[in-house]
RODO-2510 file (C-alpha; in nm, 4 decimals, decimal comma):
residues 275
     n   res          X          Y          Z
     1     x    -2,2174     0,7348     1,4276
     2     x    -2,1177     0,4612     1,1810
     3     x    -1,7879     0,5245     1,0048
     4     x    -1,7093     0,3888     0,6597
     5     x    -1,3825     0,1987     0,6357
     6     x    -1,2127     0,0591     0,3276
     7     x    -0,9169    -0,1742     0,2998
     8     x    -0,7882    -0,4329     0,0562
     9     x    -0,8515    -0,8106     0,0658
    10     x    -0,4758    -0,8681     0,0891
    11     x    -0,3612    -1,0733     0,3905
    12     x    -0,1761    -0,7863     0,5563
    13     x    -0,4926    -0,5733     0,5622
    14     x    -0,7345    -0,8473     0,6627
    15     x    -0,4926    -0,9469     0,9401
    16     x    -0,4680    -0,5902     1,0708
    17     x    -0,8409    -0,5151     1,0457
    18     x    -0,9862    -0,8509     1,1502
    19     x    -1,0592    -0,7471     1,5091
    20     x    -1,1916    -0,4053     1,4120
    21     x    -1,4229    -0,5505     1,1467
    22     x    -1,5607    -0,8106     1,3879
    23     x    -1,6216    -0,5872     1,6888
    24     x    -1,3449    -0,7420     1,8972
    25     x    -1,1964    -0,4043     1,9942
    26     x    -1,3149    -0,0445     2,0439
    27     x    -1,6879    -0,1166     2,0806
    28     x    -1,7525     0,2576     2,0995
    29     x    -1,6811     0,2763     1,7245
    30     x    -1,9227     0,1391     1,4652
    31     x    -1,8084     0,0506     1,1138
    32     x    -1,9387    -0,0031     0,7625
    33     x    -1,6667    -0,2104     0,5907
    34     x    -1,5845    -0,2127     0,2198
    35     x    -1,3093    -0,4270     0,0673
    36     x    -1,1483    -0,3237    -0,2596
    37     x    -0,8116    -0,3543    -0,4352
    38     x    -0,5747    -0,0755    -0,3383
    39     x    -0,6007     0,1063    -0,6722
    40     x    -0,9797     0,0893    -0,6422
    41     x    -0,9476     0,2492    -0,2986
    42     x    -0,7179     0,5130    -0,4478
    43     x    -0,9815     0,5992    -0,7082
    44     x    -1,2663     0,6014    -0,4547
    45     x    -1,0695     0,8433    -0,2394
    46     x    -1,0745     1,1069    -0,5135
    47     x    -1,4452     1,1549    -0,4319
    48     x    -1,3923     1,1259    -0,0529
    49     x    -1,6207     0,8226    -0,0508
    50     x    -1,4903     0,6729     0,2746
    51     x    -1,4273     0,8172     0,6206
    52     x    -1,1224     0,5957     0,6768
    53     x    -0,9307     0,4149     0,4037
    54     x    -0,6174     0,2226     0,3198
    55     x    -0,4400     0,4316     0,0593
    56     x    -0,1243     0,4323    -0,1483
    57     x     0,1071     0,7118    -0,0370
    58     x     0,1234     0,8301    -0,3978
    59     x    -0,2539     0,8794    -0,3953
    60     x    -0,2518     1,0302    -0,0462
    61     x    -0,0236     1,3126    -0,1578
    62     x    -0,3048     1,4267    -0,3895
    63     x    -0,5716     1,4024    -0,1164
    64     x    -0,4335     1,5927     0,1810
    65     x    -0,6949     1,8673     0,1648
    66     x    -0,9610     1,6242     0,2889
    67     x    -0,7579     1,3499     0,4606
    68     x    -0,4790     1,3106     0,7141
    69     x    -0,2493     1,0094     0,7599
    70     x    -0,2859     0,8028     1,0766
    71     x     0,0235     0,6479     1,2343
    72     x    -0,1095     0,2901     1,2526
    73     x    -0,2172     0,0223     1,0078
    74     x     0,0120     0,0939     0,7157
    75     x     0,2747    -0,0863     0,5077
    76     x     0,6247     0,0553     0,5365
    77     x     0,9647    -0,0947     0,5976
    78     x     1,2665    -0,2576     0,4345
    79     x     1,2515    -0,5233     0,1665
    80     x     0,8837    -0,4529     0,0974
    81     x     0,9125    -0,2837    -0,2384
    82     x     0,7609    -0,3527    -0,5790
    83     x     0,9589    -0,5492    -0,8350
    84     x     0,9992    -0,4905    -1,2061
    85     x     1,0001    -0,8268    -1,3817
    86     x     1,0479    -0,9335    -1,7428
    87     x     1,0439    -1,2479    -1,9513
    88     x     1,3568    -1,1626    -2,1469
    89     x     1,6720    -0,9966    -2,0157
    90     x     1,6520    -0,6206    -2,0714
    91     x     1,9332    -0,3658    -2,0769
    92     x     1,6939    -0,0746    -2,0181
    93     x     1,3229     0,0050    -1,9989
    94     x     1,3608     0,2966    -2,2395
    95     x     1,0778     0,2808    -2,4974
    96     x     0,9511    -0,0428    -2,3427
    97     x     0,5888    -0,1232    -2,2563
    98     x     0,5610    -0,1680    -1,8794
    99     x     0,2424    -0,2818    -1,7070
   100     x     0,1645    -0,1069    -1,3776
   101     x    -0,1001    -0,1848    -1,1121
   102     x    -0,2608     0,1607    -1,1304
   103     x    -0,1561     0,5203    -1,1842
   104     x    -0,1993     0,6267    -0,8218
   105     x    -0,0087     0,3367    -0,6664
   106     x     0,3145     0,4137    -0,4852
   107     x     0,4694     0,1515    -0,7120
   108     x     0,4005     0,3736    -1,0126
   109     x     0,5521     0,6784    -0,8425
   110     x     0,8651     0,4753    -0,7663
   111     x     0,8776     0,3514    -1,1266
   112     x     0,8620     0,7081    -1,2569
   113     x     1,1310     0,8211    -1,0135
   114     x     1,3662     0,5353    -1,1000
   115     x     1,3206     0,4795    -1,4746
   116     x     1,3559     0,6744    -1,8019
   117     x     1,0817     0,9201    -1,8906
   118     x     1,0067     0,7429    -2,2195
   119     x     0,8735     0,4234    -2,0597
   120     x     0,5330     0,3398    -2,2093
   121     x     0,2885     0,2760    -1,9262
   122     x     0,0053     0,0214    -1,9492
   123     x    -0,2337     0,0056    -1,6522
   124     x    -0,3613    -0,3388    -1,5538
   125     x    -0,5136    -0,4861    -1,2396
   126     x    -0,2266    -0,6116    -1,0263
   127     x    -0,3136    -0,9822    -1,0714
   128     x    -0,3192    -0,9470    -1,4533
   129     x     0,0344    -0,8134    -1,4814
   130     x     0,2422    -1,1326    -1,4620
   131     x     0,0303    -1,3153    -1,7231
   132     x     0,0673    -1,0142    -1,9549
   133     x     0,4453    -1,0193    -1,9184
   134     x     0,4610    -1,3974    -1,9620
   135     x     0,2523    -1,3800    -2,2815
   136     x     0,4619    -1,0989    -2,4299
   137     x     0,1789    -0,8448    -2,4330
   138     x     0,4113    -0,6091    -2,2436
   139     x     0,7899    -0,5996    -2,2103
   140     x     0,7953    -0,5795    -1,8319
   141     x     0,5659    -0,5559    -1,5347
   142     x     0,5644    -0,3705    -1,2047
   143     x     0,4416    -0,6212    -0,9482
   144     x     0,3152    -0,5785    -0,5923
   145     x     0,1547    -0,7833    -0,3148
   146     x     0,2079    -1,1595    -0,3194
   147     x     0,3389    -1,1455    -0,6781
   148     x     0,6893    -1,0885    -0,5426
   149     x     0,6775    -1,4477    -0,4115
   150     x     0,5241    -1,6112    -0,7185
   151     x     0,6730    -1,4453    -1,0294
   152     x     0,9217    -1,7314    -1,0937
   153     x     0,6191    -1,9580    -1,1451
   154     x     0,5460    -1,7549    -1,4608
   155     x     0,8986    -1,7965    -1,5961
   156     x     0,9810    -1,4333    -1,5187
   157     x     1,3030    -1,2792    -1,3912
   158     x     1,3677    -0,9774    -1,1726
   159     x     1,4780    -0,6655    -1,3606
   160     x     1,4865    -0,4372    -1,0559
   161     x     1,3732    -0,4389    -0,6947
   162     x     1,2403    -0,0832    -0,6829
   163     x     1,2302    -0,0930    -0,3033
   164     x     1,6022    -0,1735    -0,2896
   165     x     1,6655     0,1096    -0,5348
   166     x     1,4778     0,3501    -0,3059
   167     x     1,6477     0,2322     0,0122
   168     x     1,9969     0,2425    -0,1388
   169     x     1,9553     0,5771    -0,3147
   170     x     1,7875     0,7598    -0,0245
   171     x     1,8812     0,5749     0,2938
   172     x     1,5145     0,5751     0,3965
   173     x     1,2611     0,3040     0,4642
   174     x     1,0110     0,2467     0,1837
   175     x     0,6579     0,3798     0,2443
   176     x     0,3969     0,1953     0,0386
   177     x     0,0578     0,2708     0,1911
   178     x    -0,1112     0,3868     0,5067
   179     x    -0,4481     0,4498     0,6664
   180     x    -0,5930     0,7949     0,6136
   181     x    -0,9041     0,9492     0,7680
   182     x    -1,1095     1,2587     0,7004
   183     x    -0,9743     1,5686     0,8692
   184     x    -1,3292     1,6850     0,9415
   185     x    -1,3645     1,4065     1,2009
   186     x    -1,1500     1,6156     1,4347
   187     x    -0,8369     1,5259     1,6263
   188     x    -1,0160     1,3610     1,9192
   189     x    -1,2064     1,1153     1,6977
   190     x    -0,9054     1,0644     1,4704
   191     x    -0,6886     0,9751     1,7700
   192     x    -0,9575     0,7327     1,8872
   193     x    -0,9570     0,5638     1,5456
   194     x    -0,5791     0,5432     1,5461
   195     x    -0,5819     0,3730     1,8866
   196     x    -0,8465     0,1298     1,7606
   197     x    -0,6120     0,0292     1,4773
   198     x    -0,3375    -0,0469     1,7283
   199     x    -0,5787    -0,2547     1,9354
   200     x    -0,6905    -0,4445     1,6253
   201     x    -0,3306    -0,5240     1,5345
   202     x    -0,2590    -0,6395     1,8899
   203     x    -0,5645    -0,8651     1,8800
   204     x    -0,4551    -1,0135     1,5489
   205     x    -0,1173    -1,1114     1,6894
   206     x    -0,2766    -1,2584     2,0021
   207     x    -0,5449    -1,4533     1,8116
   208     x    -0,3793    -1,5600     1,4858
   209     x    -0,5760    -1,8841     1,4545
   210     x    -0,9069    -1,7045     1,5061
   211     x    -0,8293    -1,4518     1,2340
   212     x    -0,7025    -1,7085     0,9822
   213     x    -1,0387    -1,8085     0,8255
   214     x    -1,1215    -1,4415     0,7571
   215     x    -0,7793    -1,3835     0,6008
   216     x    -0,8049    -1,7000     0,3901
   217     x    -1,1578    -1,6176     0,2709
   218     x    -1,0264    -1,3031     0,1000
   219     x    -0,6857    -1,4281    -0,0094
   220     x    -0,7810    -1,5172    -0,3692
   221     x    -0,6750    -1,8825    -0,3400
   222     x    -0,3296    -1,7971    -0,2086
   223     x    -0,1489    -2,0833    -0,0387
   224     x    -0,1221    -2,0669     0,3397
   225     x     0,2552    -2,0323     0,3073
   226     x     0,2267    -1,7332     0,0731
   227     x    -0,0395    -1,5756     0,2977
   228     x     0,1938    -1,5961     0,5939
   229     x     0,4899    -1,4616     0,3949
   230     x     0,2696    -1,1733     0,2876
   231     x     0,1752    -1,0896     0,6470
   232     x     0,5307    -1,1307     0,7738
   233     x     0,6624    -0,8960     0,5038
   234     x     0,4085    -0,6160     0,5164
   235     x     0,3018    -0,6134     0,8841
   236     x     0,5802    -0,4936     1,1123
   237     x     0,6630    -0,2466     1,3861
   238     x     0,5858     0,0437     1,1511
   239     x     0,2363    -0,0949     1,1004
   240     x     0,1832    -0,0319     1,4716
   241     x     0,3281     0,3187     1,4601
   242     x     0,5060     0,5070     1,1829
   243     x     0,7460     0,6690     1,4264
   244     x     0,9993     0,9305     1,3274
   245     x     1,1772     0,7012     1,0770
   246     x     0,8498     0,6234     0,9055
   247     x     0,7429     0,9858     0,8891
   248     x     1,0841     1,0844     0,7523
   249     x     1,0515     0,8208     0,4791
   250     x     0,7048     0,9434     0,3794
   251     x     0,8263     1,3025     0,3722
   252     x     1,1261     1,2059     0,1568
   253     x     0,9018     1,0284    -0,0933
   254     x     0,6790     1,3347    -0,1143
   255     x     0,9718     1,5718    -0,1593
   256     x     1,1276     1,3626    -0,4368
   257     x     0,7958     1,3318    -0,6182
   258     x     0,7278     1,7043    -0,5877
   259     x     1,0785     1,7912    -0,7097
   260     x     1,0153     1,5879    -1,0268
   261     x     0,6789     1,7556    -1,0838
   262     x     0,4748     1,4433    -1,0110
   263     x     0,3069     1,5746    -0,6935
   264     x     0,1282     1,8951    -0,5911
   265     x     0,2322     2,1479    -0,3287
   266     x     0,0920     2,0492     0,0112
   267     x     0,0114     2,3039     0,2819
   268     x    -0,1680     2,0899     0,5419
   269     x     0,0231     1,8706     0,7920
   270     x     0,0728     1,5195     0,6538
   271     x     0,0375     1,3348     0,9853
   272     x    -0,2226     1,3147     1,2617
   273     x     0,0335     1,3955     1,5315
   274     x     0,1067     1,7293     1,3650
   275     x    -0,2509     1,8574     1,3643
***
């Protein structure tokens, strides 16, 4: 049985999935790989296109009927949050045009939780946001991925670190995205997939030089320094296993979003371990 797997071309994902995609681990599993930006993956997931997929937690909360969250392979931690940046100093985002990297991104959920309700949202692909802010097409931008390292190059300034806002206001880690898989695969196969993700991450750490060309080939002309910063920031102990702190953070994000009316009621267990 060949399973379909989707993840982004970002360095953290290509680092984590290198071994899995190249048959270095778990030979009993066979994969069809598709790479797509995270918001593209979020949109694909609405039609259950893939068996296993990287997903924004915001999107996942709308997809729990068909999918369950695995404990490995995700992006969660401290200091990993999206930034709101602007060209000019702003006192508030009220009635301002703010570019976001997609409606189902966790970044957008955090923006809506942290900012006034009258913010005017403009959806752009994540790599188009900083140019739009720099040109004045929008008043501010919500940036993710490697943009947090490069926004000063566009003459932009930080308005708010939304991750810091979340951590300080809730006391929780910040959950950005994880790896979900179809519930219909069954707990035995899902557990096998989860273990394969751990093995792939282990292999990546043990064979960094071997994985580097694959990471660089999909890094959209990122410098090697920025690639490494990206991996160091988004791949951590919680990428290996969410653990109780990680699960508590995900649950807190869901509960806050639901309380504000942004998320649906969920009946199914959120995590593989709870099936």
